[in-house]
OpenMM code with the backbone's topology and positions (N, CA, C; nanometers):
from openmm import Vec3, app, unit

residues = "UNK UNK UNK UNK UNK UNK UNK UNK UNK UNK UNK UNK UNK UNK UNK UNK UNK UNK UNK UNK UNK UNK UNK UNK UNK UNK UNK UNK UNK UNK UNK UNK UNK UNK UNK UNK UNK UNK UNK UNK UNK UNK UNK UNK UNK UNK UNK UNK UNK UNK UNK UNK UNK UNK UNK UNK UNK UNK UNK UNK UNK UNK UNK UNK UNK UNK UNK UNK UNK UNK UNK UNK UNK UNK UNK UNK UNK UNK UNK UNK UNK".split()
positions = [
    Vec3(-4.3900, 2.6009, -2.3078),
    Vec3(-4.4094, 2.4690, -2.2603),
    Vec3(-4.2521, 2.3883, -2.3731),
    Vec3(-4.2222, 2.4173, -2.4464),
    Vec3(-4.1155, 2.3928, -2.5815),
    Vec3(-4.0079, 2.4182, -2.4647),
    Vec3(-3.9872, 2.4749, -2.3886),
    Vec3(-3.8856, 2.4479, -2.3054),
    Vec3(-3.8187, 2.4534, -2.1893),
    Vec3(-3.9351, 2.3723, -2.1217),
    Vec3(-3.9668, 2.2977, -2.0301),
    Vec3(-3.8924, 2.1420, -2.0617),
    Vec3(-3.9406, 2.1405, -2.1747),
    Vec3(-3.9460, 2.0032, -2.2869),
    Vec3(-3.7393, 1.9763, -2.2528),
    Vec3(-3.7136, 2.0981, -2.3215),
    Vec3(-3.6241, 2.1521, -2.3527),
    Vec3(-3.5026, 2.1381, -2.1807),
    Vec3(-3.5712, 2.1653, -2.1056),
    Vec3(-3.4774, 2.1613, -1.9826),
    Vec3(-3.4914, 2.0514, -1.9473),
    Vec3(-3.5854, 1.9675, -1.9496),
    Vec3(-3.5848, 1.8327, -1.9113),
    Vec3(-3.4919, 1.6995, -1.9517),
    Vec3(-3.4978, 1.7438, -2.0835),
    Vec3(-3.3806, 1.6828, -2.1795),
    Vec3(-3.2644, 1.6662, -2.1337),
    Vec3(-3.2542, 1.8113, -2.1605),
    Vec3(-3.0741, 1.8900, -2.1010),
    Vec3(-3.0462, 1.8627, -1.9279),
    Vec3(-3.1560, 1.8508, -1.8330),
    Vec3(-3.0933, 1.7775, -1.7269),
    Vec3(-3.0974, 1.6188, -1.7296),
    Vec3(-3.1817, 1.5747, -1.7829),
    Vec3(-3.1336, 1.4083, -1.8333),
    Vec3(-3.0478, 1.4045, -1.8437),
    Vec3(-2.9568, 1.4578, -1.9462),
    Vec3(-2.9025, 1.3978, -2.0295),
    Vec3(-2.7469, 1.4386, -1.9699),
    Vec3(-2.7733, 1.5376, -1.9057),
    Vec3(-2.6492, 1.5861, -1.8321),
    Vec3(-2.6270, 1.4607, -1.6992),
    Vec3(-2.7521, 1.4687, -1.6451),
    Vec3(-2.7424, 1.3370, -1.5178),
    Vec3(-2.6748, 1.2338, -1.5522),
    Vec3(-2.7184, 1.1611, -1.6814),
    Vec3(-2.6658, 1.0250, -1.7497),
    Vec3(-2.5414, 1.0464, -1.7525),
    Vec3(-2.4713, 1.1314, -1.8313),
    Vec3(-2.3694, 1.1499, -1.8613),
    Vec3(-2.2639, 1.1153, -1.7578),
    Vec3(-2.3306, 1.2844, -1.6230),
    Vec3(-2.2393, 1.2194, -1.4997),
    Vec3(-2.2384, 1.1398, -1.4488),
    Vec3(-2.3324, 1.0397, -1.3918),
    Vec3(-2.3060, 0.9090, -1.3942),
    Vec3(-2.2299, 0.8033, -1.4582),
    Vec3(-2.2793, 0.7531, -1.5581),
    Vec3(-2.1454, 0.6899, -1.6457),
    Vec3(-2.0323, 0.7344, -1.6372),
    Vec3(-1.9407, 0.9073, -1.6458),
    Vec3(-1.8292, 0.9088, -1.5905),
    Vec3(-1.8143, 0.8931, -1.4543),
    Vec3(-1.8765, 0.8851, -1.3625),
    Vec3(-1.8425, 0.8172, -1.2601),
    Vec3(-1.8192, 0.6990, -1.2640),
    Vec3(-1.9192, 0.5903, -1.3156),
    Vec3(-1.8830, 0.5041, -1.2706),
    Vec3(-1.7862, 0.4116, -1.4014),
    Vec3(-1.7481, 0.4868, -1.5142),
    Vec3(-1.6156, 0.4769, -1.5357),
    Vec3(-1.4578, 0.5097, -1.3990),
    Vec3(-1.5002, 0.6470, -1.3963),
    Vec3(-1.3314, 0.6572, -1.2970),
    Vec3(-1.3654, 0.5718, -1.1941),
    Vec3(-1.4175, 0.4968, -1.1347),
    Vec3(-1.4409, 0.3887, -0.9848),
    Vec3(-1.3890, 0.2333, -1.0715),
    Vec3(-1.3968, 0.2804, -1.1541),
    Vec3(-1.3811, 0.1273, -1.2176),
    Vec3(-1.2212, 0.1556, -1.2716),
    Vec3(-1.1631, 0.2659, -1.3245),
    Vec3(-1.0535, 0.2450, -1.3347),
    Vec3(-0.9625, 0.2608, -1.1714),
    Vec3(-1.0279, 0.3405, -1.0935),
    Vec3(-0.9732, 0.3459, -0.9730),
    Vec3(-0.9711, 0.1807, -0.9097),
    Vec3(-1.0695, 0.1345, -0.9799),
    Vec3(-1.0698, -0.0165, -0.8682),
    Vec3(-0.9258, -0.1093, -0.9847),
    Vec3(-0.9259, -0.0640, -1.0678),
    Vec3(-0.7982, -0.2000, -1.1366),
    Vec3(-0.6474, -0.1009, -1.1269),
    Vec3(-0.6759, 0.0202, -1.0814),
    Vec3(-0.5027, 0.0373, -1.0466),
    Vec3(-0.4905, -0.0058, -0.8990),
    Vec3(-0.5605, -0.0524, -0.7866),
    Vec3(-0.5784, -0.1114, -0.6688),
    Vec3(-0.4703, -0.2293, -0.6886),
    Vec3(-0.5280, -0.3316, -0.7846),
    Vec3(-0.5115, -0.4354, -0.8183),
    Vec3(-0.4315, -0.4532, -0.8579),
    Vec3(-0.3212, -0.5091, -0.7887),
    Vec3(-0.1717, -0.5333, -0.8240),
    Vec3(-0.1636, -0.6947, -0.9342),
    Vec3(-0.0987, -0.7002, -1.0545),
    Vec3(-0.0973, -0.7162, -1.1439),
    Vec3(0.0629, -0.8614, -1.0126),
    Vec3(0.0960, -0.9605, -1.1662),
    Vec3(0.1708, -1.0685, -1.1157),
    Vec3(0.3112, -1.0339, -1.1234),
    Vec3(0.3744, -0.9183, -1.1997),
    Vec3(0.4625, -0.8732, -1.1761),
    Vec3(0.5387, -0.7453, -1.0700),
    Vec3(0.4241, -0.7037, -0.9669),
    Vec3(0.4096, -0.6400, -0.9398),
    Vec3(0.4177, -0.6833, -0.7714),
    Vec3(0.3566, -0.7944, -0.7795),
    Vec3(0.3632, -0.9196, -0.6591),
    Vec3(0.4875, -0.9650, -0.6662),
    Vec3(0.5792, -0.9579, -0.7300),
    Vec3(0.7426, -1.0210, -0.7984),
    Vec3(0.8777, -0.9386, -0.7546),
    Vec3(0.7752, -0.7956, -0.8393),
    Vec3(0.8789, -0.7000, -0.7294),
    Vec3(0.8121, -0.6571, -0.5699),
    Vec3(0.7570, -0.7028, -0.5801),
    Vec3(0.7222, -0.6286, -0.4107),
    Vec3(0.8084, -0.7722, -0.3025),
    Vec3(0.7644, -0.8510, -0.3583),
    Vec3(0.8429, -1.0044, -0.3220),
    Vec3(0.9799, -0.9470, -0.2954),
    Vec3(1.0899, -0.9247, -0.3954),
    Vec3(1.1629, -0.8866, -0.3948),
    Vec3(1.2994, -0.8388, -0.3200),
    Vec3(1.2104, -0.7217, -0.3521),
    Vec3(1.2182, -0.5786, -0.2720),
    Vec3(1.1266, -0.6047, -0.1349),
    Vec3(1.0832, -0.6791, -0.0495),
    Vec3(1.0589, -0.7209, 0.0561),
    Vec3(1.2437, -0.7964, 0.1549),
    Vec3(1.2345, -0.9116, 0.0316),
    Vec3(1.3411, -0.9851, 0.0703),
    Vec3(1.4635, -0.9011, 0.1062),
    Vec3(1.5123, -0.8316, -0.0236),
    Vec3(1.6240, -0.7598, -0.0480),
    Vec3(1.6079, -0.5688, 0.0984),
    Vec3(1.5263, -0.6129, 0.1575),
    Vec3(1.4901, -0.5226, 0.2734),
    Vec3(1.5031, -0.5772, 0.4214),
    Vec3(1.5129, -0.7237, 0.4089),
    Vec3(1.5053, -0.8303, 0.5374),
    Vec3(1.6273, -0.8969, 0.5518),
    Vec3(1.6321, -0.8834, 0.4026),
    Vec3(1.8157, -0.9730, 0.4156),
    Vec3(1.8996, -0.8299, 0.5097),
    Vec3(1.9043, -0.6870, 0.3862),
    Vec3(1.9647, -0.5418, 0.5102),
    Vec3(1.9180, -0.5447, 0.6259),
    Vec3(1.7844, -0.5782, 0.7316),
    Vec3(1.7395, -0.5452, 0.8269),
    Vec3(1.8081, -0.6951, 0.9381),
    Vec3(1.8219, -0.7796, 0.9020),
    Vec3(1.9261, -0.9250, 0.9410),
    Vec3(2.1003, -0.8292, 0.9680),
    Vec3(2.1217, -0.7897, 0.8597),
    Vec3(2.2509, -0.7583, 0.8681),
    Vec3(2.2702, -0.6149, 0.9236),
    Vec3(2.2207, -0.5390, 0.9856),
    Vec3(2.2278, -0.4228, 1.0279),
    Vec3(2.1670, -0.5026, 1.2249),
    Vec3(2.0758, -0.6194, 1.2451),
    Vec3(2.0876, -0.6392, 1.3383),
    Vec3(2.1958, -0.7356, 1.4120),
    Vec3(2.2497, -0.7868, 1.3042),
    Vec3(2.4230, -0.8539, 1.3689),
    Vec3(2.4870, -0.7957, 1.4115),
    Vec3(2.5414, -0.6313, 1.3195),
    Vec3(2.6117, -0.5674, 1.3267),
    Vec3(2.5690, -0.4452, 1.4592),
    Vec3(2.4519, -0.4351, 1.5451),
    Vec3(2.3757, -0.4012, 1.6248),
    Vec3(2.4191, -0.5336, 1.7649),
    Vec3(2.4085, -0.6069, 1.7447),
    Vec3(2.4636, -0.7246, 1.7964),
    Vec3(2.5318, -0.7089, 1.8561),
    Vec3(2.6959, -0.7358, 1.7143),
    Vec3(2.8046, -0.7030, 1.7720),
    Vec3(2.8848, -0.5811, 1.8378),
    Vec3(2.8110, -0.4918, 1.8338),
    Vec3(2.8279, -0.3708, 1.8388),
    Vec3(2.7702, -0.3773, 2.1182),
    Vec3(2.6952, -0.4813, 2.1193),
    Vec3(2.6377, -0.4660, 2.2115),
    Vec3(2.7192, -0.5888, 2.2389),
    Vec3(2.7837, -0.6937, 2.1802),
    Vec3(2.8421, -0.7641, 2.2544),
    Vec3(2.9825, -0.7079, 2.3280),
    Vec3(3.0103, -0.6033, 2.2420),
    Vec3(3.1511, -0.5528, 2.2523),
    Vec3(3.1434, -0.4528, 2.3968),
    Vec3(2.9941, -0.3676, 2.3786),
    Vec3(3.0416, -0.2815, 2.4994),
    Vec3(2.9278, -0.2976, 2.5712),
    Vec3(2.8460, -0.3909, 2.6141),
    Vec3(2.7810, -0.4697, 2.7288),
    Vec3(2.8066, -0.5893, 2.7424),
    Vec3(2.9092, -0.6841, 2.7454),
    Vec3(2.8962, -0.8106, 2.7527),
    Vec3(2.7738, -0.8780, 2.8432),
    Vec3(2.7626, -0.8578, 2.9091),
    Vec3(2.6127, -0.9017, 2.9411),
    Vec3(2.4477, -0.8583, 2.9180),
    Vec3(2.4440, -0.8166, 2.7974),
    Vec3(2.3044, -0.7842, 2.7878),
    Vec3(2.2227, -0.8862, 2.6808),
    Vec3(2.3229, -0.9984, 2.6771),
    Vec3(2.2110, -1.0988, 2.6422),
    Vec3(2.1865, -1.2073, 2.7676),
    Vec3(2.2086, -1.1794, 2.8873),
    Vec3(2.1579, -1.2499, 3.0214),
    Vec3(2.0989, -1.1704, 3.0559),
    Vec3(2.0485, -1.0063, 3.0878),
    Vec3(1.9733, -0.9102, 3.1332),
    Vec3(1.8848, -1.0010, 3.0192),
    Vec3(1.8741, -1.0059, 2.9078),
    Vec3(1.7065, -0.9818, 2.8160),
    Vec3(1.7031, -1.0970, 2.8653),
    Vec3(1.7307, -1.1635, 2.8571),
    Vec3(1.6893, -1.3844, 2.8756),
    Vec3(1.6116, -1.3337, 3.0343),
    Vec3(1.6376, -1.2832, 3.0964),
    Vec3(1.6076, -1.2567, 3.2470),
    Vec3(1.4708, -1.2260, 3.2423),
    Vec3(1.4656, -1.1267, 3.1928),
    Vec3(1.3617, -1.0381, 3.1046),
    Vec3(1.2530, -1.1252, 3.0761),
    Vec3(1.2845, -1.1990, 2.9754),
    Vec3(1.1832, -1.2286, 2.9153),
    Vec3(1.1343, -1.3549, 2.9485),
    Vec3(1.1396, -1.4050, 3.0288),
    Vec3(1.1220, -1.5807, 3.1415),
    Vec3(1.0265, -1.4982, 3.2346),
] * unit.nanometer
topology = app.Topology()
chain = topology.addChain("A")
for resn in residues:
    res = topology.addResidue(resn, chain)
    for name in ("N", "CA", "C"):
        topology.addAtom(name, app.Element.getBySymbol(name[0]), res)
């Protein structure tokens, strides 16, 4: 009888510890996913620089197309209408 009481207490303590451990890990993951204000500012600045870089690339591509295929703008406007 003493063995079964010991086994019951051991199982209960183990399950309790595992449950608490799972809740702590879930809370850490939730906090890790939430960006703070400095992360948002950093992301906005990164996105702004990427947008500027993409705008420059588009300008370069358009200038190349203008020199290589002068009618490309007119052809593109006809397709979009």
